[in-house]
C-alpha positions, -999 to +999 in steps of 0.1 A: -173+241-620-171+240-586-142+224-570-165+212-542-197+201-555-207+186-525-192+204-502-211+231-511-241+214-503-231+210-465-240+240-442-251+216-411-242+188-398-278+171-402-270+175-441-238+152-437-263+128-421-285+131-449-260+117-474-257+082-488-228+065-468-215+060-505-210+097-508-190+101-476-154+091-493-163+122-518-169+145-490-140+136-472-119+140-503-134+176-508-131+186-473-092+176-470-091+197-506-106+227-486-086+227-455-052+224-479-064+255-494-078+272-467-051+270-441-023+277-470-040+313-470-046+319-436-020+300-416-028+279-387-026+240-374-023+218-406-010+185-404-033+170-374-064+185-386-056+169-421-054+133-401-093+137-385-109+144-418-129+109-421-131+105-379-148+140-384-172+128-411-181+097-400-187+113-364-215+140-378-230+109-401-235+087-374-247+110-343-272+133-340-253+164-330-255+189-314-281+167-290-252+141-290-225+159-276-185+157-295-158+173-269-129+175-288-092+174-273-075+206-282-084+225-316-058+208-333-079+183-347-113+205-347-110+227-388-127+195-406-155+202-375-158+237-381-165+238-417-191+208-413-209+228-387-216+260-407-182+280-403-171+274-437-169+310-447-153+322-418-125+299-421-112+330-445-102+346-408-091+317-392-071+328-358-074+364-370-088+395-348-128+389-349-125+359-367-127+321-360-107+309-334-086+280-339-097+261-308-135+251-301-158+280-283-186+274-267-196+314-275-187+306-312-211+276-319-233+255-303-212+225-316-184+233-300-197+219-267-165+225-244-142+255-248-107+241-249-073+251-258-050+228-238-051+189-242-064+160-225-096+176-208-121+157-232-127+128-209-132+145-178-154+172-197-176+145-216-177+123-180-196+149-166-218+155-194-228+120-195-234+119-157-254+152-162-277+141-190-281+110-167-295+130-138-314+149-160-331+117-172-321+133-209-310+104-236-279+112-255-244+102-265-212+119-253-181+115-273-143+124-265-123+126-289-090+122-278-052+124-294-027+100-284-002+124-271-028+139-247-032+102-234+005+110-216-012+133-193-022+122-157-054+141-163-068+116-187-060+086-169-078+100-139-110+106-159-109+074-175-103+055-140-137+076-130-156+070-162-150+031-156-172+029-123-194+057-126-215+038-152-219+068-180-230+061-213-204+078-230-177+070-255-141+078-258-121+078-291-085+077-289-071+094-324-039+080-321-019+095-352+016+081-340+011+042-340+034+039-306+010+017-293-004+000-320-002-028-342-002-027-380-041-021-390-057-050-409-083-069-420-085-092-386-087-054-368-114-045-386-134-077-384-126-076-346-140-042-340-171-048-358-173-081-338-170-067-302-189-034-310-217-053-325-250-059-310-245-098-311-218-100-294-223-077-267-262-094-262-242-131-259-220-113-230-246-098-212-265-131-213-237-149-204-223-128-176-266-135-162-260-172-167-225-172-150-239-152-119-250-185-104-213-196-105-187-168-096-160-194-103-169-198-138-178-161-146-144-151-130-126-178-155-148-168-183-142-128-177-104-137-176-108-158-207-122-131-227-094-104-216-067-126-225-083-132-256-087-098-263-051-090-249-035-110-276-055-093-305-059-058-295-038-037-273-065-030-249-061-046-216-053-016-199-086+002-212-107-031-201-091-032-166-103+006-161-136-008-168-144+003-202-149-017-235-122-021-257-128-019-294-101-014-322-082-005-333-093+005-366-081+028-396-093+062-392-092+071-424-116+040-437-150+052-436-165+015-445-148+006-411-154+038-392-191+045-394-205+005-393-183+004-356-197+043-345-231+028-353-229-002-331-214+018-302-238+044-306-262+018-294-238+003-264-246+015-228-219+023-204-180+038-211-168+023-244-134+033-258-128+030-292-090+027-308-087+045-343-054+046-360-049+080-381-018+097-400-007+133-395-009+153-431-031+122-448-036+132-482-014+162-487+021+142-495+043+173-480+026+171-448+028+133-446+065+136-449+073+162-426+042+163-403+059+185-374+068+211-401+034+213-410+021+213-379+015+247-374+022+268-402+023+305-416+007+312-453+020+294-482+012+279-518+002+242-515+018+232-546+053+242-535+052+237-499+068+259-471+100+279-483+127+283-458+128+313-437+149+341-445+187+341-440+202+370-416+166+372-401+166+384-365+166+350-338+134+343-320+135+344-278+131+308-288+159+305-305+179+329-283+171+300-256+182+267-276+212+286-284+222+295-250+211+262-233+238+242-262+259+269-250+256+262-208+251+223-211+289+224-227+300+244-202+282+221-177+279+186-173+255+188-150+227+208-169+198+185-178+171+200-206+134+191-204+100+198-223+063+187-219+062+177-256+074+208-271+105+199-282+106+223-310+081+250-300+101+259-272+139+256-292+151+222-278+156+207-310+193+212-313+200+203-278+182+169-280+204+162-313+235+172-295+230+161-256+202+132-263+213+115-227+203+148-207+172+159-227+141+145-214+105+150-233+079+139-206+050+139-225+020+164-219+025+160-180+033+194-167+029+184-133+053+155-138+078+180-155+083+200-126+088+171-100+106+153-123+132+187-124+126+190-088+138+155-083+169+158-103+180+190-086+181+170-056+208+149-069+231+178-077+217+181-110+205+215-131+172+209-146+163+234-171+125+232-176+113+244-213+075+256-210+053+277-223+040+305-198+001+291-201+017+256-198+034+259-165-001+270-146-012+233-149+024+224-128+017+257-102+009+232-072+046+212-077+062+247-082+051+257-048+053+226-031+084+206-050+105+232-059+098+268-041+095+252-011+126+232-009+144+261-022+154+235-054+179+254-082+151+248-112+152+267-140+118+277-157+122+293-189+089+304-200+085+311-231+053+328-248+048+353-218+024+377-227+002+381-255+010+355-280-016+363-307-036+339-334-038+310-303-057+336-282-067+335-246-062+298-238-023+306-249-018+343-239+010+343-208-011+368-190-007+356-159+030+343-148+040+372-133+013+375-107+011+340-102+050+336-098+057+365-079+040+356-049+060+326-043+090+327-016+127+315-026+116+325-065+135+349-086+114+362-115+132+377-141+120+398-174+144+405-204+138+431-229+162+417-256+179+389-272+210+397-251+191+410-217+176+372-224+206+351-229+221+368-197+191+366-176+196+326-182+231+326-174+221+345-140+191+324-137+212+290-138+239+303-114+214+307-086+207+284-056+175+285-057+140+284-084+144+312-109+118+322-140+130+338-171+097+350-191+100+360-225+077+368-253+068+349-285+089+362-316+113+381-321+128+411-300+146+443-312+175+426-328+203+438-304+240+420-303+240+393-287+274+388-265+283+354-269+300+346-234+278+334-207+279+361-189+253+372-160+235+402-141+232+417-107+204+399-093+174+422-085+188+457-103+173+472-132+184+503-153+181+539-163+176+539-201+165+578-205+162+611-184+131+632-186+105+651-165+082+646-141+071+610-153+089+580-150+081+550-169+091+518-154+092+489-175+093+456-175+105+427-200+089+436-234+075+467-226+108+488-227+109+493-263+068+510-263+082+528-229+110+544-248+090+554-277+063+569-255+091+585-234+099+604-264+065+618-267+060+631-231+096+637-222+096+613-195+125+588-177+124+552-185+135+526-166+145+490-177+134+471-143+147+438-157+137+420-121+103+417-108+113+399-079+134+408-062+125+442-076+148+471-076+137+488-044+165+515-044+159+523-083+120+526-076+126+551-044+154+573-063+124+576-092+099+582-069+121+613-054+126+629-087+095+623-101+058+633-096+041+604-111+056+564-119+041+544-145+049+505-144+042+489-179+039+453-180+024+427-206+009+406-177-025+412-158-025+442-143-037+429-114-012+414-092+014+419-115+046+439-112+029+470-109+016+459-077+054+451-064+064+485-073+033+498-054+041+477-023+076+497-024+060+528-022+036+519+002+064+510+027+078+543+028+043+561+024+055+580-007+034+606-018+044+599-057+014+586-078+013+556-096-005+544-124-003+507-132-008+495-170-011+459-179-036+435-194-073+447-183-090+422-161-106+402-188-099+375-216-079+388-249-090+373-279-068+359-310-055+385-332-023+399-346+001+404-313+009+443-321-032+450-328-038+433-294-009+451-276-031+482-291-062+471-282-055+472-244-030+503-248+003+489-244+015+502-274+034+537-281+000+555-284-017+538-254+007+545-227+010+584-238-029+583-240-025+565-203+001+592-189-017+621-203-053+613-190-039+606-154-021+637-156-052+656-164-069+635-139-044+650-113-047+687-126-084+687-125-081+670-090-056+695-078-078+725-091-110+715-070-087+712-041-074+743-028-041+749-009-050+752+029-035+779+048 
C-alpha cells in the first residue's frame, strides 16, 4: 500500500482544487510526511517549509493558479508548492546539478511567477503584476506570501506603502512563524477573520461609506471607530494606516479557517492583508523543538534526526571568523558585531552569547546594517559587519556613500565569496571583487587558508579606513591556525612556487588548485592576498621573469582581480601576455561546489587546459608572424 494515497493522485493544482475540503487535511499530512522523507535524502531547507504546508494546500485549492499569481518570498517556503505543481519526482535531485532549484525559478515552472532567492521582494513584484493585469484589462488575483522575517526589510514597507494607494487588486499574506507581533490565536480571531473578510461586512462598510459621504464629519468618526475596534482586537492598525484591509491573525495550520477566509478574500477588490500564524517545523517534533538546527539540513535519518558533526573536523571559514571575533572582542572593548538576520549562518552565535551588549542583529535590512555600522564608527567604535557576499549587494549604495566616502573604519566580513553550491545563482558570491575594487578608500583581501583568514581579519580591524575580507563557503585546506592576533603587511603577496615561463597569480581560494596546476606545467605560483591595494611590485617582478601571467580568481572575470593585474601591466606597457581566469559572464546554476568549479574551469585540470590552450595560441601566432629583419 502506498504511503501517500491522496498525494499520489496530485500532479497539478487543478486536482487540488477538485478535492473536497474534507480531504485537504489528509493531503497536508501526506505532503508533510513526503517533505520530511524527501529532504532527509537530499538535504535542503526543512523547518520553514514544514510550516507552510497547509497554507500552500489552501492557496492552490482556492486560487486558479497559474492564472492567479502566487508570488513567494524566498524559497524557504516553496517546497510544498513545488510538489503540488508537478515537480514531486524532481525533488529527488533537489538543489543538485541539473535538478530542481531550492528557490522559485521562472524557467523551471509556469507556477513560479517570480524568481527569488533573497527576501522581501514579493510585495513589490506582486504589485507590479496586479497593476499590469489592470492595465491589460485582465481579471486575476495576485497573492504575495511573505515571511515575518522578511517584513523587517525596508523594501517590504516601501511596497506596502505604494500598494495602499495604487488601487491594486492584490492580497498580501504575512506568514508569521515567530509569533513576535501576534497575540494567541483562538476562536475569537477565527471568527473576526471570517467577519472582516466576509462579503456581508464589506458590503455593509461600502454602503455605509456612501451614506456617510454626505457628512464628512460622521464619515471620519465612523472610520476612526472601525480602526479602534480593529486595533483593539487585532494588531492590524499599521497595515490599515498604509491603506490595506487587514484580516487576522488566523491559525495557518487550520484549513477550516484558512480556506473560507481565502475564498472570501478572493472576491474582495483592492489591497488586502491576511495575517496567518504558522510554526516552523510543524508536524516533525525534532524540527519543532529546534527549528534553527533544521532550517538548512544535510542528509539525515528522520527517525533519528540530525547527528552532531565529527570531532576533530576542520573548521569552516565561518567558524574561523566566529573564533576571531570573540578573541578580538576580548582584546578590544570597542568591537561591535553586526549581522542582518544571519547569526548562525555568519558564525556570530558564540559572540552573541558572550558579548550580548555588543551584538546587534538588525533583521533582514542590509542597507540599514551598513549605515548603522557607519554611525557606530563615527563615534569611535569598531564595527564588524558579518554578511554574505550576495547580501552585501543590497547595501552597495550605503557602502559607497556612508562608509567609503567618509573613510570610516568598518570591517566587512564577507562570507560565501565565490560559488556556494546548492543554493545556486541567487547566493553565489560571484561579483564582490568586481564591485568592491572600484571603490576608493576600501582595502580588499582574499585569504587562501584558515590562518590567513584570521590574520587578514586582524589586519582589516587595525586599519583606519574601510576594509573587506572575502572568504569562501565551507572549509579550507586545513592549515594550523596561529592564535595570536597577528596582522599582515598591507598590499603584499608572496611567491609560493618557482617555475618557468608561466606565473599563476592566485587570489584567495584559487591558490590550492593553482599550486596543483603549477606542478603539472612547472609554473611559478603567487599568493596575491590583496586585490586592493594590489602588489604592484610582485606583478612587475613576475612579468619580467615570465612570458605569460595567469590571474586566477573565484569571481566574475569581468572587472575582477585580473583586471587589476592588467591595469598594472598596462601602466608600464609590459610585453608580457596575460590570461585572466574566473567565473564566465553568465549566471552559474546550483550544484556541488567542486563540480561547478570544474565546470567553469577553476579546478586543477581547468587551469592547466586554459594555460596550454593559450600557449598553443601564442605559438601559432608567432609562427604566422615571422620576425622582421
